[in-house]
Structure formats: structure tokens, C-alpha cells
C-alpha positions as CSV (number, residue, x, y, z in Angstrom):
1,V,90.6,146.6,109.4
2,L,89.7,148.2,112.7
3,C,86.2,149.1,113.6
4,R,85.3,152.5,114.9
5,D,85.4,151.4,118.6
6,E,88.8,149.8,118.2
7,I,90.2,152.9,116.6
8,M,88.9,155.1,119.4
9,L,90.5,152.7,122.0
10,T,93.9,153.0,120.3
11,L,94.0,156.8,120.4
12,K,95.4,158.4,123.5
13,P,94.7,161.9,124.7
14,G,96.8,164.4,122.6
15,E,97.5,162.0,119.8
16,H,94.8,163.3,117.5
17,G,93.6,166.8,116.9
18,S,91.1,168.6,114.8
19,T,91.0,172.3,113.8
20,F,87.3,172.6,114.2
21,G,86.6,169.5,116.4
22,G,84.6,170.5,119.5
23,N,84.2,174.1,118.3
24,P,81.4,175.5,120.5
25,L,79.7,177.4,117.5
26,A,79.9,174.4,115.3
27,C,78.4,172.2,118.0
28,A,75.6,174.7,118.7
29,I,74.7,174.8,115.0
30,A,74.8,171.0,114.7
31,S,72.6,170.7,117.8
32,E,70.1,173.2,116.4
33,A,70.1,171.4,113.0
34,I,69.2,168.1,114.8
35,D,66.5,169.8,116.7
36,I,65.0,171.2,113.5
37,L,65.1,167.7,111.9
38,E,63.1,166.4,114.9
39,D,60.8,169.3,115.5
40,E,59.7,169.7,111.8
41,H,59.5,165.9,111.3
42,L,61.7,166.1,108.3
43,V,62.8,162.5,108.3
44,Q,59.1,161.4,108.3
45,N,58.4,163.9,105.5
46,A,61.2,162.5,103.5
47,Q,59.9,159.0,103.8
48,I,56.3,160.0,102.9
49,R,57.3,162.3,100.0
50,G,59.9,159.8,98.8
51,L,57.2,157.1,98.5
52,Q,55.0,159.6,96.6
53,L,57.9,160.4,94.2
54,M,59.0,156.8,93.8
55,S,55.5,155.6,93.2
56,F,55.1,158.2,90.5
57,L,58.5,157.4,88.9
58,Q,57.7,153.6,88.9
59,E,54.4,154.2,87.2
60,L,55.9,156.5,84.6
61,S,58.7,154.0,83.9
62,Q,56.0,151.4,83.0
63,K,54.6,153.6,80.2
64,C,57.8,155.4,79.0
65,P,60.3,153.3,77.1
66,L,62.9,156.0,77.5
67,I,63.2,155.1,81.2
68,R,65.2,152.0,81.8
69,D,65.0,152.0,85.6
70,V,64.1,154.1,88.6
71,R,65.5,153.7,92.1
72,G,65.9,155.6,95.3
73,K,65.4,155.8,99.0
74,G,63.6,158.6,100.8
75,L,63.8,161.7,98.6
76,L,67.0,160.7,96.8
77,C,65.9,159.2,93.5
78,A,67.4,158.4,90.2
79,I,66.0,157.8,86.7
80,E,68.2,155.7,84.4
81,I,67.7,156.6,80.7
82,N,67.4,153.8,78.2
83,T,70.5,154.8,76.2
84,D,74.1,154.1,76.1
85,E,76.3,156.0,78.6
86,E,77.8,158.3,76.0
87,S,74.4,159.7,75.0
88,P,73.7,163.3,75.9
89,I,69.9,162.7,76.4
90,A,70.0,162.8,80.3
91,W,71.7,166.2,80.1
92,E,69.2,167.4,77.5
93,I,66.3,166.2,79.6
94,C,67.7,168.0,82.7
95,L,67.9,171.2,80.7
96,S,64.3,170.8,79.5
97,M,63.1,170.2,83.1
98,M,65.1,173.2,84.2
99,R,63.4,175.4,81.7
100,S,60.1,174.1,83.1
101,G,61.1,175.0,86.7
102,L,62.6,171.7,88.0
103,L,66.3,171.2,88.8
104,A,67.8,167.8,88.4
105,K,71.4,166.6,87.9
106,P,72.6,164.3,85.2
107,T,75.1,161.8,86.6
108,H,77.1,158.9,85.1
109,E,76.0,160.1,81.7
110,N,72.6,158.3,81.4
111,K,71.2,158.8,84.9
112,I,69.2,161.7,86.3
113,R,69.4,162.4,90.0
114,L,66.5,163.9,91.9
115,A,67.3,165.3,95.3
116,P,64.4,167.5,96.6
117,P,64.8,169.2,100.0
118,L,63.6,167.3,103.1
119,C,60.9,170.0,103.7
120,I,59.3,169.6,100.3
121,S,55.5,169.6,100.4
122,E,53.0,167.3,98.8
123,L,52.0,170.0,96.4
124,D,55.6,170.7,95.3
125,I,56.1,166.9,94.7
126,K,53.0,166.9,92.5
127,K,54.4,169.9,90.6
128,A,57.7,168.2,90.1
129,C,56.0,165.0,89.0
130,H,53.9,166.9,86.5
131,I,57.1,168.5,85.0
132,I,58.9,165.1,84.8
133,E,55.9,163.5,83.2
134,Q,55.5,166.3,80.6
135,T,59.2,166.3,79.8
136,F,59.3,162.5,79.2
137,T,55.9,162.3,77.5
138,N,56.8,165.1,75.0
139,W,60.5,164.0,74.5
140,K,61.6,163.6,71.0
141,S,65.1,162.2,70.6
């Protein structure tokens, strides 16, 4: 298996092309996106809000037997439901949270993926946590 640097050394000019590679508009947009990430401190916000969300989820999992596990990094988090993989409960929980104003995605049958935007505020995380807590606390299988 070649590493990235070895691959780059094996390609000669004209051997590889890309329809959109080096497109000036695409490069300008990518550059602006990177500037926004830096200027608005979105990486730091994701770390701070991710800790806030994970701390809440870990605390909730200790008092809610329906939650088998929680995991995540930054703002990308998952709740594993304490059921077999064929159970529709994760889907039903996501529908319930949606009706309360929070979007989440069921994945791999018994997991719920949470992926808030990088610019989410402390208040919005608190609102999301409240919806999650209410949904799990009031859940009747």
C-alpha cells in the first residue's frame, strides 16, 4: 500500500486529471469556508458544545435504562438504544423528538445519531438536551 506522498511522487504531469480540480470558483469557496471556520471559531465551539452535549448524554444514560451507550467526538454523537438491532424503537424515538422540534437520525437500527451544526449555541444545546431528556423520560415501549 502506497502512502499519499508515494502516490504523488509516482504521478507525472498530465497522467491524472480532474474535472473540477483547481477550479478557481471552487478554490475561492473552499478558501472562504476555511476563513469562516477560523474567524467564527467553529472548531472551538464544536469542542465546547460537544463536551456539553456528551456530558448531558452520559448523565442521562446513567438514569435511563433504555440507553445502552453514548459516544461521540465534538458535536457528532450517538445514543445506542438498549434493544436488539431489529427493534423500531430508535426510529420511533427520532420521530418523537422531531415532533418536539429536534432532528436526529436513526442509524444501524438501534442507534440515534446527533449531528448539530458547528455554529450551535449554548442555549440551543440546552433546548436539544431538554427535548432528548423529555423524550427518553416519557418513553413507553
